[in-house]
Structures are given as structure tokens and as C-alpha cells.
N, C-alpha and C positions, 0 to 999 in steps of 0.2 A: 118339473125340471129334474133331470137325473143328476144325482150327486156322484161325483167321482171319489171312490175310496181306494187308496193305495196302501198296501201293507208290505213292510219289509221285515222279515224275521231272520235273525241270525241264531242258528241253533248250534250249541256246543256241548260237548261232554265234559265231565269233571276232569278228564285227563288232558284236555287241550290246553294250549298256552294262551297267554293274553292275546286278544284279537284287535287288530287295528280297524277303525271304523272311518268310512268316508262315504256319506250318502246325502242325497238332496231330494226335496219335494217342493213342487209349486205350492204357494201359500197365499191367502188373502192378505191384502196390505194392512188390515187392521183386525186380523183374526186372533184366535186364542191359541197359545202354545202351552201345553201342559207337560211338565217334565218331572220324572221320578227317578231318583238314584239313591240306593241304600247307602253305599259307601264310596268314598273317593272325593270327587269334586265336580262342580257344574259351573261352567263359565258361559254366560249368555251375552252376545253382542248384537246390538241393533245395526242393520245396514239398509241400503236403499233398494235392494232387490225384493221382489215378491216371491221369495223362496226361503225355505228353511234348510240349512246345511248342518249336518252333524259329523264331527270328526273327533278323534281321540282314541282311547283304548278301553277295552272291556276286560275285567278280571277273568282269569282262566276258569273259574267255577260259576260264571254267569250262565244261566240257562238260555236266555234269549234277550234280544233287544227288539222292542216293538217301536216301529216308526211308522205312524199311520195318520192319514188325513181323512176326515169326514166332514164335508161341507167346509166351513171356515175354521174348523178346529183341527189342531195337530197334536197327537199324543206321542211322547217319547218316554218309554219306560224301560229301565233295566230290570229284568225279572230274574230272580234266583229261586232255586228250589227251597223247600222248607228245611232240607238237610244239606245246606250249601257248604257248611264248614267255613274255611278261610279262603283267601284269594278271590274275593268278590269285588275288590276295590276297582272302580271304573272312573276314568277321567274323561269328561265330555266337554268339548267346545262347540257351542251351538250358535249359529248366526240366524237371526230372525228379522223380518221386516220391522223397522224401527217403531212403528205405531202399534205393534202387537200388544195384546194383554198376555202376561206371562204368569204361570203358576208353577212354582218349583217346590218339591218336597224331597227332603233328604233325611237320613237317619244319622249316619256318621259321615257327613259330607259337607265340605265348604262350598259356599255359593257366592258367585261374583257376577254382578250385572252392570253392563255399560251401554250407554246410548240407546236404551229402550224407553220410548216416550209414552207408552201405554200404562195402564194400571198394573201393579205387581202384587202378588201374594206369595211370599217366600217363607218357607218353614224348614228348620233343621233341628234335630234332637241334639246332636253333638257335632257342632261345626260353626265356624265363623261365617257371617254374612256381610258382604259389602255391596252397596248399590248406589247408582246414580239415579236421581229422581228428577222428572221433567213434568211438573204441573199435572200430575195424575195421582189418583188415590193409591196409597201404598200401605200394605200390612206386612210386617216382618217380625217373625218370632223364632227364637232359638232357645233351647233349654240350657245347654252347656256350651256357650260360645259368645263371642263379641258381635255387636251390630254396629256397622259404620255406614252412614249415608251422606251423600253429597248432592245438594239440590242446585237449582238454577235460578233461585230467587223469585220464582213464579208461584202464586198461591196454589196449594193443593191440600190434601189431607193425608197425614202420615201417622201410622200407629207402629211403634217400635218397642219390642219387648225382649228381655233376656232374663232367665232365671238365675244363672250363674255366669255373669259376664258383664262387660261394660257396654254402654250405649252411647255412641257419639254421632252428632248431627251438625251439619253446617250448611249455610246458604239455603235454608228452607223458608217457606212463607205459607200463610194460610192458617192451618190448624195442625196441632201436634199433640199426640198422646205418647208418652215415653215412660217406661218403668223397668226396674231391675230389682230382683230380690237380693242378690249378693253381687254388687257391682256399682260402679259410678255411672252417672248420667251427665254428659257434657253437651251443651247446646250453644253454638257460637255463630256469629255473623248471619243471623236470621232475623225475620220480622214476622210477627204472628197476630192473628185476630183472637185465637183461642189456644191456650196451652194448659196441659195437665201433665205433671211430672211426679212420679212416686218412686221411692226406694225403701227397702227395709234395712239393709246394711250396705250403705254406700254413700259417697259424697255426691252433691249436685252442684254443677257449675252452669249458670245461665248467663250468657253475655250476648244479648240480642234485644230487639225492640218489641214493643207491644203497641198496637194501634189504638186510636181513640175508640171507646166503647168495647175495648178488648177485655177478655177474661183470662186470668192467670191463676192457676192453682198448683201449689207445690207442697209435697208432704214427704217427710222421711222419719224413720224410727231411730236409726243409729247412723249418723253421718253429719258432716258439716255442709253448710249451704252458702254458696257465694253467688249472689244475684246482682248483675249490673245491667241496667236498661240503657241501651245505646242511643235511643232517640228521646225526645221530649215525651213525657208521659202524663196522662190525665186519668187519675184513678183514685179510688178509696182503698186504703191499705188496712188489712187485718192480719196481724202477725202474732203467733204464739210460740213459745218454746218452754218446755218443762225443765230441762236441765242443760242450759247452755247460755252463752252470752249473745246479745244482739248489738251489732254495730251498724248504725244507720247514718248514711251520708246525706240523707234528705234534711235532717235537722232535728225532728222531735226525738225525745229520749224514751226508751222503754220504761215501763213501771212494773213493780212486783205485783203478781196476782194474789198473793197471800203473805201474811207476816209469818206464818208457821210452816210453809212448804216452799220448795223451789218453784220457779216458774215466773216468766215475765211475758208481757204483752206489749204490743205497739199498734196503735190505731191512729191514722191521720189521713188527710186528703191532700193530694197533689193536683194542681191545676183545677179544673172544673169537676173533677171526680166522676168522669163519665164511665170509666172502666172499673174493674174490680181485681185486686190483687190479694190473694189469700195464701199465707205460708204457715205451715205447722211443722214443728220439729219436736221430737221427744228427747233425744240425747245428741246434742251437737250444737256448735256455734253457728251463728248466722251473720253474714255480712250483706248489707243492702246498699247499693250505690247507683249513681247515674253518671254518664259522661258530662 
């Protein structure tokens, strides 16, 4: 079978002005769309057409825009020279088939995803990332920026990470791994089988459910923790804090771990104890409740 490869190149000199873009390629209904933009923004929208459309503007010092299809993969890359200087910021709006797998890489670029039902791999060094999630595996990472995701309550697997920024998630289901070095992590209106949340300097708010036989692990170095399970829960609880107070709405009281040093722990079982809840904090207060 002969594969059709189409390539569009827009070549510009450093002296040219910002260039408007409006291009299209036929695409597989469930193919892969790979996007790279160093600076500016990337907005990706899912639609019902078997076609990828790219509109927006390119910075005046952009060397070329690669828009290429090879079999079921489409590449969209904003390329700049090694000595590009300033004025390379490009703002792209990209429509893709809604079942596409998308991979987006940015350096100083914000990323926004809407109505894409396939897996997502989103990365930015200095930029915020917002995404809608539809029952597919998602991995989102940013160094200096916030992460915000909205699910559809259908089980999937999400990994969300920010070094210097907040992580917010709502209406997710299935499995979640979320972490931030300097920032808060907020998870609400969700229900999980497996959860792992970690921060170094940041608060954690978890207001969601955990299924029977579920696993919940939460750890922070410097930050307060507020956990409320929104559904009935059956689990063994193992909670430790070195320097902070524990408020437990389930009933049992925490006990001191030593007469000579700070630190308290709380161990109890709720229901049949089918699941496991582990919470560890170093410096911060902990509140544990249920609806």
C-alpha cells in the first residue's frame, strides 16, 4: 500500500512580519497528531471531520512551519533557527478528529485542549495547561505553570504534574497520579480506584470518592491537607504527621508517637477495611472527613 505524504512548508526571513496560517490535511479518524511550538499558545479542538486544520499566526522570526502527514500520523512543528532572537511567538488553533491521540510540546507556550477523546501527552516548560479528559490515558507535565483538567466521570488514567504551579482536577474517575513541588493540588467531584497525590510545598484538597478495594496515598512535606470522602468508604486508615494537628470526623482520636518529640498517628478501619488509605505529612495540619 502506498502511503500518501503531504508536506507544507512556510519559509520566512527574519525581516518578514507575522504570518497568518490557514491550512488543512485529510487525517485518520483515530490517528496521531504531534504538535510542537516553542513560544505562544496551542489550542486543540476535537471535531467530527476526518481532517486536521491549522489556523493562527506565526512569529516573524519563525523559520518554517512543518505540516506533514505520514500514514495515520500528522506532524505540526513551528521551527525556528538557533539564532532566532525575539519575535518567535506563534499562536495556533488546531482542529483534529475527536478520537485522535495528541502529543503537544511547548517551551514558553500555553496549551488548551477541548473535545479530544483520545489519549493525550502534553508538555510545557513555562506555560499553563488546560484540558478536557474523556476516558483515555492522559499525561500532563509543566515546569512553571498551572495544570487544570476537566473529566467526564468515565474511568481512565491521568498523570498530572507541575514543578512550580497548582494542579486542579475535577470529574475524573479511574486512576490518578498528581504532584506539585511548589503549588497546591485540588481534586474535587471525582471517584477513583487508585489515587496518589504528593506535594513538597503546597496544600492538598481532596473532595471525592474512593471505590471498594481502592488505594489512596497522599504525602506532603510543607502544607495542610483536607480530605473528604464523598461516598461511603471501606478501608484501613494509616495516618502520620510529624508537626501538625489531626482532625478526624470518622471518630477515633490520634495518639502521640513519642513522649519526647512531636508527631501523631491515627490508625483505624472503616467498614470492612477492603481498601487502603495512607496519609503522611511533615509540617501541616490534617482534616479527615466524610459526607
